N, CA, C and O atoms as a DFTB+ gen file, in Angstrom:
780 C
 N C O
     1  1     124.398     131.584      99.025
     2  2     123.177     131.601     100.037
     3  2     122.646     132.552     100.085
     4  3     122.388     132.519     101.288
     5  1     122.274     133.359      99.786
     6  2     121.431     134.304      99.410
     7  2     120.210     134.054      98.493
     8  3     119.055     134.118      98.914
     9  1     120.539     133.764      97.208
    10  2     119.748     132.815      96.490
    11  2     119.043     131.801      96.819
    12  3     117.843     131.794      96.542
    13  1     119.564     130.871      97.392
    14  2     118.882     129.843      98.405
    15  2     117.590     130.120      99.621
    16  3     116.600     129.472      99.960
    17  1     118.148     131.336     100.015
    18  2     117.462     132.193     101.181
    19  2     116.260     132.601      99.901
    20  3     115.324     131.813     100.038
    21  1     116.075     133.279      99.074
    22  2     115.290     133.768      98.532
    23  2     114.432     132.989      97.869
    24  3     113.331     133.457      97.582
    25  1     114.769     131.663      97.503
    26  2     114.252     130.657      96.897
    27  2     113.329     130.237      98.213
    28  3     112.103     130.336      98.265
    29  1     114.071     129.821      99.107
    30  2     112.904     129.344     100.533
    31  2     111.942     130.167     100.466
    32  3     110.866     129.765     100.024
    33  1     112.078     131.398     100.850
    34  2     111.067     132.806     100.900
    35  2     110.873     133.183     100.030
    36  3     110.554     134.363     100.173
    37  1     110.852     132.786      98.708
    38  2     109.952     133.546      97.665
    39  2     108.395     133.350      97.570
    40  3     107.767     132.322      97.821
    41  1     107.962     134.444      97.194
    42  2     106.553     134.173      97.295
    43  2     105.526     133.615      95.728
    44  3     105.794     133.802      94.542
    45  1     104.556     133.037      96.241
    46  2     103.950     132.611      94.893
    47  2     103.638     133.525      94.107
    48  3     103.477     133.146      92.946
    49  1     103.494     134.569      94.298
    50  2     103.690     135.230      92.855
    51  2     104.678     135.509      92.260
    52  3     104.584     136.350      91.366
    53  1     106.016     134.875      92.565
    54  2     107.404     134.783      92.096
    55  2     107.098     134.189      90.671
    56  3     106.737     133.024      90.835
    57  1     107.100     134.480      89.531
    58  2     106.942     133.516      88.660
    59  2     107.973     132.058      88.372
    60  3     107.713     130.972      87.855
    61  1     109.277     132.651      88.995
    62  2     110.168     131.500      89.113
    63  2     110.158     130.428      90.019
    64  3     110.524     129.306      89.670
    65  1     109.712     130.719      91.317
    66  2     109.386     130.047      92.215
    67  2     107.922     129.323      92.001
    68  3     107.813     128.241      92.578
    69  1     106.970     129.703      91.372
    70  2     105.765     129.042      91.033
    71  2     106.384     127.694      90.341
    72  3     106.347     126.545      90.782
    73  1     107.111     128.297      88.820
    74  2     107.599     127.627      87.742
    75  2     108.560     126.074      88.578
    76  3     108.353     124.905      88.253
    77  1     109.347     126.429      89.418
    78  2     110.020     125.481      90.510
    79  2     109.055     124.862      90.985
    80  3     109.214     123.643      91.065
    81  1     108.228     125.220      91.286
    82  2     107.242     124.461      92.016
    83  2     106.878     123.538      91.304
    84  3     106.936     122.404      91.779
    85  1     106.503     123.686      90.260
    86  2     105.590     122.789      89.376
    87  2     106.585     121.694      89.290
    88  3     106.439     120.667      89.954
    89  1     107.707     121.898      88.403
    90  2     108.483     121.106      87.828
    91  2     109.076     120.382      89.059
    92  3     109.410     119.221      88.826
    93  1     109.283     120.838      90.362
    94  2     109.434     119.694      91.046
    95  2     108.022     118.936      91.560
    96  3     108.291     117.832      92.032
    97  1     107.326     119.088      91.573
    98  2     105.812     118.370      91.875
    99  2     105.905     117.393      90.748
   100  3     105.727     116.220      91.076
   101  1     106.181     117.669      89.308
   102  2     106.003     116.827      88.169
   103  2     107.481     115.614      88.304
   104  3     107.470     114.511      87.756
   105  1     108.306     115.989      88.897
   106  2     109.878     115.263      89.418
   107  2     109.107     114.147      90.670
   108  3     108.919     112.941      90.508
   109  1     108.855     114.726      91.546
   110  2     108.381     113.876      92.592
   111  2     107.037     112.855      91.781
   112  3     107.007     111.646      92.015
   113  1     106.063     113.460      90.908
   114  2     105.026     112.272      90.332
   115  2     106.137     111.370      89.415
   116  3     105.948     110.156      89.504
   117  1     106.779     111.607      88.921
   118  2     107.849     110.860      87.942
   119  2     108.433     109.846      88.999
   120  3     108.419     108.618      88.906
   121  1     108.764     110.338      89.656
   122  2     109.740     109.195      90.724
   123  2     108.705     108.371      91.147
   124  3     109.209     107.251      91.228
   125  1     107.421     108.306      91.491
   126  2     106.624     107.923      92.087
   127  2     105.939     106.789      91.181
   128  3     105.686     105.622      91.479
   129  1     105.739     107.414      90.107
   130  2     105.234     106.359      88.633
   131  2     106.279     105.452      88.170
   132  3     105.941     104.310      87.857
   133  1     107.392     105.771      88.090
   134  2     108.462     104.823      88.099
   135  2     109.023     103.780      88.752
   136  3     109.600     102.799      88.283
   137  1     108.769     104.124      90.053
   138  2     108.795     102.998      91.224
   139  2     107.534     102.099      91.478
   140  3     107.507     100.970      91.968
   141  1     106.547     102.838      91.048
   142  2     105.089     101.857      90.855
   143  2     105.019     101.046      89.547
   144  3     104.193     100.136      89.630
   145  1     105.642     101.121      88.386
   146  2     105.950     100.506      87.277
   147  2     107.053      99.162      87.798
   148  3     106.721      97.977      87.818
   149  1     108.663      99.807      88.268
   150  2     109.050      98.758      88.771
   151  2     108.591      97.969      89.829
   152  3     109.185      96.919      90.072
   153  1     107.448      98.374      90.621
   154  2     107.211      97.223      91.568
   155  2     106.212      95.952      90.892
   156  3     106.149      94.744      91.121
   157  1     105.511      96.830      89.991
   158  2     104.437      96.089      89.018
   159  2     104.929      95.005      88.166
   160  3     104.226      94.041      87.864
   161  1     106.181      95.171      87.767
   162  2     106.520      94.278      86.998
   163  2     107.633      93.187      88.228
   164  3     107.859      92.015      87.928
   165  1     108.045      93.629      89.174
   166  2     108.262      92.791      90.326
   167  2     107.161      91.770      90.361
   168  3     107.265      90.611      89.959
   169  1     105.919      92.421      90.972
   170  2     105.213      91.596      91.157
   171  2     104.581      90.307      90.169
   172  3     104.394      89.126      90.459
   173  1     104.419      90.810      89.308
   174  2     104.278      89.709      87.783
   175  2     105.263      88.928      87.538
   176  3     104.961      87.903      86.926
   177  1     106.807      89.128      87.929
   178  2     107.837      88.111      87.663
   179  2     107.910      86.981      88.807
   180  3     108.484      85.893      88.843
   181  1     106.938      87.808      89.912
   182  2     106.804      86.884      91.131
   183  2     105.864      86.007      91.123
   184  3     105.866      84.934      91.726
   185  1     104.749      86.592      90.203
   186  2     103.446      85.508      90.329
   187  2     103.721      84.859      89.046
   188  3     102.831      84.077      88.712
   189  1     104.588      84.951      88.329
   190  2     105.225      84.438      86.917
   191  2     105.877      82.873      87.720
   192  3     105.599      81.696      87.489
   193  1     106.560      83.323      88.437
   194  2     107.673      82.140      88.937
   195  2     107.063      81.423      89.910
   196  3     107.507      80.281      90.033
   197  1     105.984      81.806      90.808
   198  2     105.346      80.700      91.220
   199  2     103.906      79.908      90.472
   200  3     103.239      78.988      90.945
   201  1     103.746      80.542      89.322
   202  2     102.990      79.877      88.868
   203  2     103.853      78.883      88.312
   204  3     103.383      77.768      88.538
   205  1     105.132      78.831      87.555
   206  2     106.042      78.199      86.851
   207  2     106.282      77.148      88.195
   208  3     106.595      76.102      87.627
   209  1     106.298      76.916      89.415
   210  2     106.916      76.210      90.274
   211  2     105.707      75.278      90.295
   212  3     105.646      74.120      89.882
   213  1     104.950      75.874      90.749
   214  2     103.124      74.897      90.676
   215  2     103.137      74.018      89.828
   216  3     103.239      72.835      90.153
   217  1     103.018      74.492      88.317
   218  2     103.218      73.566      87.159
   219  2     104.094      72.837      86.992
   220  3     104.009      71.786      86.356
   221  1     105.314      73.368      87.659
   222  2     106.265      72.078      87.745
   223  2     105.840      70.581      88.510
   224  3     105.753      69.418      88.115
   225  1     105.622      71.300      89.858
   226  2     105.319      70.254      91.011
   227  2     103.802      69.437      90.584
   228  3     103.475      68.351      91.061
   229  1     103.224      69.993      89.880
   230  2     101.853      69.206      89.363
   231  2     102.077      68.401      88.315
   232  3     101.564      67.283      88.352
   233  1     102.791      68.742      87.294
   234  2     103.148      67.879      85.976
   235  2     104.185      66.621      86.818
   236  3     104.282      65.462      86.416
   237  1     104.762      67.076      87.818
   238  2     105.489      66.087      88.691
   239  2     104.818      65.143      89.120
   240  3     105.123      63.996      88.792
   241  1     103.720      65.398      89.975
   242  2     102.478      64.816      90.711
   243  2     101.607      63.893      89.859
   244  3     101.236      62.770      90.199
   245  1     101.314      64.541      88.652
   246  2     100.650      63.709      87.604
   247  2     101.471      62.848      87.536
   248  3     101.307      62.004      88.417
   249  1     102.322      62.656      86.869
   250  2     103.443      61.846      86.101
   251  2     103.541      61.007      87.136
   252  3     103.380      59.827      86.826
   253  1     103.819      61.297      88.626
   254  2     104.226      60.386      89.858
   255  2     103.040      59.258      90.189
   256  3     103.133      58.038      90.322
   257  1     101.901      60.139      90.266
   258  2     100.885      59.114      90.607
   259  2     100.527      58.281      89.702
   260  3      99.868      57.350      90.166
   261  1     100.751      58.230      88.250
   262  2      99.802      57.348      87.133
   263  2     101.336      56.450      87.102
   264  3     101.251      55.238      86.908
   265  1     102.383      56.921      87.249
   266  2     103.366      55.720      87.201
   267  2     103.378      54.942      88.152
   268  3     103.364      53.732      87.929
   269  1     103.412      55.534      89.702
   270  2     102.889      54.642      90.855
   271  2     101.660      53.719      90.751
   272  3     101.695      52.492      90.840
   273  1     100.657      54.418      90.568
   274  2      99.701      53.828      90.398
   275  2      99.733      52.136      89.199
   276  3      99.155      51.055      89.316
   277  1     100.444      52.538      88.425
   278  2     100.618      51.238      87.441
   279  2     101.501      50.136      88.242
   280  3     101.214      48.952      88.418
   281  1     102.739      50.897      88.714
   282  2     103.485      49.835      89.108
   283  2     103.127      49.145      90.529
   284  3     103.527      48.027      90.855
   285  1     102.265      50.036      91.371
   286  2     101.854      49.659      92.819
   287  2     100.528      48.868      92.499
   288  3      99.832      48.575      93.472
   289  1     100.152      48.535      91.397
   290  2      98.317      48.145      91.303
   291  2      97.700      48.993      92.045
   292  3      96.801      48.446      92.683
   293  1      97.806      50.170      92.248
   294  2      96.437      51.074      92.651
   295  2      96.276      51.960      91.901
   296  3      96.673      53.096      92.162
   297  1      95.719      51.680      90.908
   298  2      95.249      52.803      89.997
   299  2      94.520      53.262      90.171
   300  3      94.470      54.309      89.527
   301  1      93.133      52.967      91.255
   302  2      92.100      53.733      91.824
   303  2      92.523      55.056      92.377
   304  3      92.039      56.132      92.026
   305  1      93.570      54.875      93.369
   306  2      93.975      56.280      93.956
   307  2      94.807      57.205      93.492
   308  3      94.767      58.413      93.727
   309  1      95.777      56.456      92.638
   310  2      96.856      57.036      91.629
   311  2      96.110      57.941      90.625
   312  3      96.574      58.992      90.183
   313  1      95.268      57.577      90.407
   314  2      94.476      57.889      88.927
   315  2      93.420      59.028      89.538
   316  3      93.189      59.970      88.781
   317  1      92.849      59.030      90.661
   318  2      92.228      60.235      91.709
   319  2      93.355      61.695      91.855
   320  3      93.330      62.900      91.607
   321  1      94.280      60.681      92.415
   322  2      95.216      62.037      92.672
   323  2      95.867      62.808      91.404
   324  3      95.964      64.034      91.344
   325  1      96.303      61.897      90.387
   326  2      96.586      62.358      89.132
   327  2      95.717      63.245      88.528
   328  3      96.145      64.303      88.066
   329  1      94.343      62.892      88.465
   330  2      93.083      63.962      87.930
   331  2      92.877      65.138      88.639
   332  3      92.337      66.157      88.209
   333  1      93.269      64.973      89.589
   334  2      92.832      66.351      90.408
   335  2      94.442      67.160      90.570
   336  3      94.552      68.186      91.241
   337  1      95.353      66.668      90.017
   338  2      96.685      67.507      89.691
   339  2      96.543      67.905      88.466
   340  3      96.670      69.106      88.232
   341  1      96.247      66.984      87.407
   342  2      96.125      67.370      86.037
   343  2      94.851      68.122      85.755
   344  3      94.752      68.659      84.652
   345  1      93.862      68.226      86.622
   346  2      93.008      69.466      86.719
   347  2      93.712      70.911      86.895
   348  3      93.567      71.883      86.154
   349  1      94.596      70.806      88.181
   350  2      95.225      71.997      88.617
   351  2      96.217      72.710      87.728
   352  3      96.580      73.884      87.655
   353  1      96.570      71.474      86.997
   354  2      97.959      71.601      85.724
   355  2      97.203      72.574      84.830
   356  3      97.471      73.774      84.764
   357  1      96.144      71.904      84.082
   358  2      94.987      72.577      83.284
   359  2      95.157      73.985      83.468
   360  3      95.703      74.741      82.665
   361  1      94.690      74.275      84.499
   362  2      94.273      76.127      85.082
   363  2      95.108      76.541      84.871
   364  3      95.083      77.313      83.913
   365  1      96.757      76.291      85.772
   366  2      97.607      76.956      86.061
   367  2      98.117      77.369      84.544
   368  3      98.286      78.554      84.259
   369  1      98.345      76.329      83.611
   370  2      98.795      76.403      82.081
   371  2      97.707      77.500      81.425
   372  3      98.029      78.210      80.472
   373  1      96.803      77.537      81.852
   374  2      95.524      78.300      80.791
   375  2      95.952      80.013      81.615
   376  3      96.195      80.948      80.852
   377  1      95.996      80.232      83.032
   378  2      96.604      81.069      83.345
   379  2      97.910      81.540      82.762
   380  3      97.894      82.616      82.163
   381  1      98.753      81.039      82.837
   382  2     100.205      81.518      82.024
   383  2      99.989      81.628      80.587
   384  3     100.812      82.284      79.947
   385  1      99.071      81.122      80.021
   386  2      98.750      81.478      78.838
   387  2      98.100      82.889      78.697
   388  3      98.630      83.914      78.268
   389  1      96.748      82.693      79.188
   390  2      96.381      83.825      78.605
   391  2      96.782      85.216      79.755
   392  3      96.359      86.277      79.299
   393  1      97.307      85.326      80.749
   394  2      98.074      86.414      81.529
   395  2      99.277      87.190      81.035
   396  3      99.497      88.380      81.262
   397  1     100.085      86.292      80.275
   398  2     101.438      86.735      79.548
   399  2     102.427      88.016      80.662
   400  3     102.740      89.167      80.355
   401  1     102.684      87.333      81.852
   402  2     103.225      88.169      83.137
   403  2     104.601      88.225      82.688
   404  3     105.083      89.346      82.845
   405  1     105.347      87.412      82.204
   406  2     106.581      87.737      81.437
   407  2     106.815      89.201      81.072
   408  3     107.516      90.073      81.585
   409  1     105.592      89.179      79.490
   410  2     105.566      90.147      78.729
   411  2     105.612      90.980      79.139
   412  3     106.485      91.789      78.827
   413  1     104.408      91.304      80.343
   414  2     103.807      92.156      81.197
   415  2     104.858      92.797      81.864
   416  3     105.367      93.777      81.320
   417  1     105.261      92.419      82.930
   418  2     106.828      92.629      83.353
   419  2     107.832      93.518      82.590
   420  3     108.248      94.636      82.894
   421  1     108.143      92.675      81.429
   422  2     109.004      93.623      80.438
   423  2     108.543      95.008      80.139
   424  3     109.272      95.993      80.253
   425  1     107.325      95.039      79.758
   426  2     106.857      96.200      79.428
   427  2     106.644      96.891      80.762
   428  3     106.524      98.039      80.334
   429  1     106.492      97.018      82.282
   430  2     106.865      97.895      82.960
   431  2     108.078      97.774      82.754
   432  3     108.485      98.817      82.241
   433  1     108.996      96.936      82.904
   434  2     110.453      97.308      83.374
   435  2     110.973      98.196      82.176
   436  3     111.916      98.957      82.394
   437  1     110.551      98.150      81.248
   438  2     110.781      99.458      79.889
   439  2     110.091     100.696      80.382
   440  3     110.728     101.747      80.437
   441  1     109.153     100.657      80.651
   442  2     108.183     101.690      81.057
   443  2     109.114     102.695      82.511
   444  3     109.425     103.874      82.343
   445  1     109.243     102.369      83.073
   446  2     110.112     102.600      84.446
   447  2     111.540     102.966      83.636
   448  3     111.819     104.137      83.893
   449  1     112.547     102.355      82.737
   450  2     113.326     102.593      82.457
   451  2     113.199     104.089      81.630
   452  3     114.146     104.845      81.847
   453  1     112.162     104.590      80.729
   454  2     111.910     105.545      80.169
   455  2     111.691     106.654      81.337
   456  3     112.262     107.742      81.404
   457  1     110.753     106.137      82.222
   458  2     110.700     107.174      83.060
   459  2     112.024     107.904      84.006
   460  3     112.188     109.093      84.277
   461  1     112.977     106.555      84.426
   462  2     113.900     106.777      84.720
   463  2     114.702     108.569      83.826
   464  3     115.099     109.646      84.271
   465  1     114.581     108.002      82.567
   466  2     115.368     109.141      81.772
   467  2     115.091     110.569      81.983
   468  3     115.946     111.445      82.120
   469  1     113.241     110.790      82.003
   470  2     112.772     111.931      82.231
   471  2     112.978     112.748      83.581
   472  3     112.980     113.960      83.798
   473  1     113.170     111.524      84.497
   474  2     113.273     112.168      86.032
   475  2     114.529     112.549      86.048
   476  3     115.005     113.332      86.870
   477  1     115.246     111.905      84.955
   478  2     116.634     112.568      85.493
   479  2     116.703     114.144      84.531
   480  3     117.512     115.056      84.703
   481  1     116.172     114.113      84.049
   482  2     116.291     115.284      82.666
   483  2     115.533     116.684      83.775
   484  3     115.867     117.869      83.756
   485  1     114.377     115.983      84.723
   486  2     113.750     117.018      86.047
   487  2     114.465     117.315      86.896
   488  3     114.544     118.328      87.591
   489  1     115.356     115.855      86.833
   490  2     116.376     116.751      88.143
   491  2     117.504     117.627      87.352
   492  3     118.221     118.339      88.055
   493  1     117.663     117.628      86.280
   494  2     118.529     118.626      85.600
   495  2     117.963     120.224      85.860
   496  3     118.365     121.238      86.431
   497  1     116.674     119.755      85.010
   498  2     115.943     121.220      85.072
   499  2     115.975     121.826      86.448
   500  3     116.159     122.980      86.835
   501  1     115.724     120.626      87.102
   502  2     115.894     121.744      88.707
   503  2     117.444     122.336      88.973
   504  3     117.588     123.403      89.570
   505  1     118.197     121.830      88.652
   506  2     119.797     122.087      89.122
   507  2     119.689     123.542      87.946
   508  3     119.633     124.650      88.480
   509  1     119.672     123.491      86.796
   510  2     119.308     124.700      86.180
   511  2     118.781     125.610      86.738
   512  3     119.379     126.582      87.200
   513  1     117.597     125.421      86.772
   514  2     116.578     126.413      87.763
   515  2     117.675     127.015      88.991
   516  3     118.167     128.141      89.062
   517  1     117.800     126.221      89.613
   518  2     118.881     126.049      90.901
   519  2     120.147     127.327      91.174
   520  3     120.275     128.189      92.044
   521  1     120.934     126.952      90.002
   522  2     121.699     127.981      89.692
   523  2     121.315     129.152      88.673
   524  3     122.053     130.137      88.705
   525  1     120.501     129.157      87.989
   526  2     120.140     129.984      87.698
   527  2     120.387     130.381      85.952
   528  3     120.207     131.487      85.444
   529  1     120.844     129.130      85.262
   530  2     121.722     129.144      83.999
   531  2     120.514     128.935      82.988
   532  3     120.894     128.649      81.852
   533  1     119.367     129.003      83.130
   534  2     118.495     128.804      82.123
   535  2     117.162     130.007      82.178
   536  3     116.561     130.133      83.245
   537  1     116.900     130.561      81.392
   538  2     115.787     131.766      81.271
   539  2     114.285     130.986      81.361
   540  3     113.934     129.823      81.160
   541  1     113.660     132.084      81.721
   542  2     111.929     131.233      81.911
   543  2     111.775     130.714      80.821
   544  3     111.386     129.566      80.607
   545  1     112.123     131.669      79.917
   546  2     111.318     131.114      78.454
   547  2     111.759     129.419      78.293
   548  3     110.873     128.602      78.045
   549  1     113.401     128.921      78.480
   550  2     113.722     128.168      78.503
   551  2     113.601     127.034      78.992
   552  3     113.838     125.986      78.391
   553  1     112.962     127.207      80.899
   554  2     112.782     126.405      81.481
   555  2     111.140     126.044      80.975
   556  3     110.582     124.959      80.813
   557  1     110.785     127.068      80.854
   558  2     109.079     126.682      80.038
   559  2     108.831     125.641      78.998
   560  3     107.885     124.865      78.863
   561  1     110.124     125.852      78.164
   562  2     110.494     125.043      76.778
   563  2     110.855     123.759      77.429
   564  3     110.169     122.873      76.920
   565  1     111.456     123.405      78.122
   566  2     111.988     122.375      78.802
   567  2     110.760     121.354      79.356
   568  3     110.364     120.250      78.982
   569  1     110.489     121.975      80.080
   570  2     109.309     121.526      80.778
   571  2     108.195     120.758      79.935
   572  3     107.678     119.647      80.046
   573  1     108.011     122.050      78.849
   574  2     106.810     121.482      78.032
   575  2     107.577     120.053      77.425
   576  3     106.916     119.015      77.411
   577  1     108.760     120.050      77.011
   578  2     109.071     118.792      75.839
   579  2     108.990     117.819      77.044
   580  3     108.417     116.773      76.741
   581  1     109.382     117.879      78.238
   582  2     109.510     116.942      79.076
   583  2     107.693     116.575      79.468
   584  3     107.392     115.448      79.862
   585  1     106.974     117.311      79.352
   586  2     105.571     117.193      79.856
   587  2     105.305     115.988      78.432
   588  3     104.945     114.835      78.667
   589  1     105.498     116.383      77.314
   590  2     105.081     115.519      76.213
   591  2     106.043     114.587      75.670
   592  3     105.628     114.146      74.598
   593  1     107.482     113.986      76.087
   594  2     108.189     112.675      76.495
   595  2     106.960     111.774      77.148
   596  3     106.447     110.719      76.776
   597  1     106.692     112.697      78.355
   598  2     106.142     111.707      79.429
   599  2     104.827     111.415      79.013
   600  3     104.511     110.231      79.134
   601  1     103.603     112.518      78.353
   602  2     102.793     111.930      77.856
   603  2     102.926     110.798      76.860
   604  3     102.164     109.838      76.976
   605  1     103.836     110.824      75.880
   606  2     104.168     109.805      74.951
   607  2     104.407     108.381      75.631
   608  3     103.800     107.403      75.196
   609  1     105.534     108.239      76.987
   610  2     105.536     107.111      77.628
   611  2     104.071     106.717      78.072
   612  3     103.522     105.631      77.886
   613  1     103.661     107.610      78.573
   614  2     101.980     106.959      79.379
   615  2     101.245     106.369      78.402
   616  3     100.596     105.372      78.719
   617  1     101.201     106.774      77.258
   618  2     100.299     106.240      75.902
   619  2     100.542     104.570      75.570
   620  3      99.696     103.729      75.267
   621  1     101.922     104.426      75.733
   622  2     102.311     103.183      75.297
   623  2     102.708     102.201      76.667
   624  3     103.423     101.200      76.635
   625  1     102.086     102.740      77.773
   626  2     102.339     102.152      79.052
   627  2     101.243     101.575      79.437
   628  3     100.082     101.924      79.223
   629  1     101.904     100.098      80.389
   630  2     100.648      99.446      80.795
   631  2      99.767     100.095      81.828
   632  3     100.208     101.192      82.169
   633  1      98.486      99.686      82.513
   634  2      97.805     100.624      83.725
   635  2      98.738      99.922      84.755
   636  3      98.914      98.704      84.762
   637  1      99.140     100.522      85.355
   638  2      99.737      99.865      86.997
   639  2      98.439      99.236      87.817
   640  3      97.286      99.525      87.496
   641  1      98.632      98.699      88.475
   642  2      97.356      98.230      89.523
   643  2      97.920      98.508      90.921
   644  3      99.040      98.782      91.352
   645  1      96.420      98.289      91.589
   646  2      96.776      98.578      93.276
   647  2      97.678      98.167      93.789
   648  3      98.421      98.999      94.309
   649  1      98.131      96.366      93.918
   650  2      99.032      96.199      94.765
   651  2     100.676      96.676      94.246
   652  3     101.586      96.952      95.027
   653  1     100.767      96.685      92.811
   654  2     101.887      97.652      92.393
   655  2     101.999      99.075      93.047
   656  3     103.079      99.422      93.525
   657  1     100.868      99.934      93.079
   658  2     100.900     101.288      93.741
   659  2     101.332     101.171      95.125
   660  3     102.192     101.893      95.629
   661  1     100.812     100.392      95.624
   662  2     101.009      99.859      97.525
   663  2     102.212      99.543      97.548
   664  3     102.859     100.347      98.219
   665  1     102.891      98.627      97.061
   666  2     104.213      98.248      96.915
   667  2     105.433      99.329      96.840
   668  3     106.449      99.309      97.534
   669  1     105.029     100.451      95.648
   670  2     105.835     101.473      95.723
   671  2     105.623     102.794      96.862
   672  3     106.525     103.488      97.330
   673  1     104.185     102.897      97.133
   674  2     104.223     103.797      98.401
   675  2     105.134     103.209      99.634
   676  3     105.849     103.915     100.345
   677  1     105.001     101.999      99.740
   678  2     105.662     101.596     100.817
   679  2     107.459     101.698     100.669
   680  3     108.297     101.878     101.552
   681  1     107.615     101.514      99.279
   682  2     108.993     101.114      99.222
   683  2     109.531     102.955      99.386
   684  3     110.580     103.298      99.932
   685  1     108.377     104.041      98.684
   686  2     108.778     105.340      98.752
   687  2     108.864     106.036     100.211
   688  3     109.923     106.466     100.666
   689  1     107.519     106.100     100.948
   690  2     107.189     106.315     102.133
   691  2     107.629     106.070     103.262
   692  3     107.911     106.908     104.118
   693  1     107.744     104.591     103.370
   694  2     107.705     103.393     104.503
   695  2     109.472     103.486     104.818
   696  3     110.085     103.893     105.805
   697  1     109.945     102.910     103.496
   698  2     111.463     102.071     103.688
   699  2     112.366     103.029     102.659
   700  3     113.321     102.788     101.921
   701  1     111.571     104.279     102.983
   702  2     112.553     105.587     102.703
   703  2     113.047     105.440     101.121
   704  3     113.949     106.185     100.737
   705  1     112.590     104.696     100.409
   706  2     113.457     104.824      98.812
   707  2     113.154     105.746      98.243
   708  3     113.970     106.106      97.394
   709  1     111.782     106.655      98.407
   710  2     111.835     107.931      98.008
   711  2     110.458     108.525      98.635
   712  3     109.635     107.708      99.050
   713  1     110.166     109.954      98.723
   714  2     109.185     110.621      99.123
   715  2     108.705     111.549      98.176
   716  3     109.335     111.818      97.154
   717  1     107.408     112.149      98.524
   718  2     107.044     113.030      97.969
   719  2     106.493     114.646      98.651
   720  3     106.045     115.570      97.971
   721  1     106.676     114.646     100.117
   722  2     106.537     115.651     100.483
   723  2     107.820     116.932     100.166
   724  3     108.864     116.539      99.646
   725  1     107.691     118.214     100.454
   726  2     109.119     119.344     100.327
   727  2     110.080     118.419     100.881
   728  3     111.082     118.133     100.226
   729  1     109.851     117.870     102.143
   730  2     111.399     117.480     102.949
   731  2     111.739     116.328     102.245
   732  3     112.898     115.915     102.198
   733  1     110.545     115.638     101.546
   734  2     111.146     114.092     101.280
   735  2     111.684     114.539      99.567
   736  3     112.544     113.899      98.961
   737  1     111.250     115.271      99.230
   738  2     111.593     115.318      97.653
   739  2     113.026     115.634      97.728
   740  3     113.791     115.053      96.957
   741  1     113.612     116.762      98.840
   742  2     114.734     117.015      99.301
   743  2     115.475     115.914      99.080
   744  3     116.492     116.115      98.418
   745  1     115.195     114.386      99.571
   746  2     115.867     113.425     100.095
   747  2     116.335     112.888      98.167
   748  3     117.310     112.210      97.844
   749  1     115.514     113.342      97.444
   750  2     116.189     113.155      96.222
   751  2     117.270     113.614      95.713
   752  3     118.074     113.059      94.965
   753  1     117.261     114.844      96.224
   754  2     118.415     115.727      95.417
   755  2     119.270     116.418      96.368
   756  3     118.977     116.976      97.426
   757  1     120.501     116.251      95.720
   758  2     121.439     116.794      96.255
   759  2     121.271     118.001      97.050
   760  3     120.452     118.915      96.955
   761  1     122.257     117.790      97.874
   762  2     122.410     118.572      99.340
   763  2     122.076     120.651      98.488
   764  3     121.379     121.611      98.818
   765  1     123.059     120.356      97.363
   766  2     122.869     121.959      97.282
   767  2     121.335     122.221      96.681
   768  3     120.976     123.399      96.708
   769  1     120.519     121.382      96.214
   770  2     119.565     121.706      95.308
   771  2     117.842     121.451      96.572
   772  3     116.639     121.413      96.313
   773  1     118.269     121.390      97.275
   774  2     117.677     121.380      98.722
   775  2     117.150     122.648      98.797
   776  3     117.640     123.719      98.438
   777  1     115.634     122.287      99.528
   778  2     115.086     124.016      99.892
   779  2     115.276     123.810     101.265
   780  3     115.042     124.716     102.064
């Protein structure tokens, strides 16, 4: 209990408090970035499914219009409907070809999985700091290793986009999935690790 009180009341000149504060901040950043990549993947998969559904509907409409026009001797109207449906189908097919939504969603998911591992390592480091089982040099070494690993993950990661960031913000701050203030970071941590 005395250690917890000391930790909460620690001054910014205490090197371990400063180090812990930096590590907690990085932990919060990783939580946020991981959630953003998850949301980007969700958004891309949703777009992919919608485009695939429209592709199916437009294919059916094109085929149905042409077949119906032939059998009902309404070639003019059937071909007009089929022509517009075919044009829309062409556009959607090109979007699906160019966008690579499924592949990009998979890459965002892979990044989120790798960041989850880093997030858990930061949580373990915060735990080690809290119980005092690591020296300052060990903490700095582990922190530096985590920062290098995070840098490697980011170097291969796709860029996130505004809609994914906003979805992550809502998930973390409004829906309470994760948060970033000191009190909100406490929500990520087991009770004994909270400040």
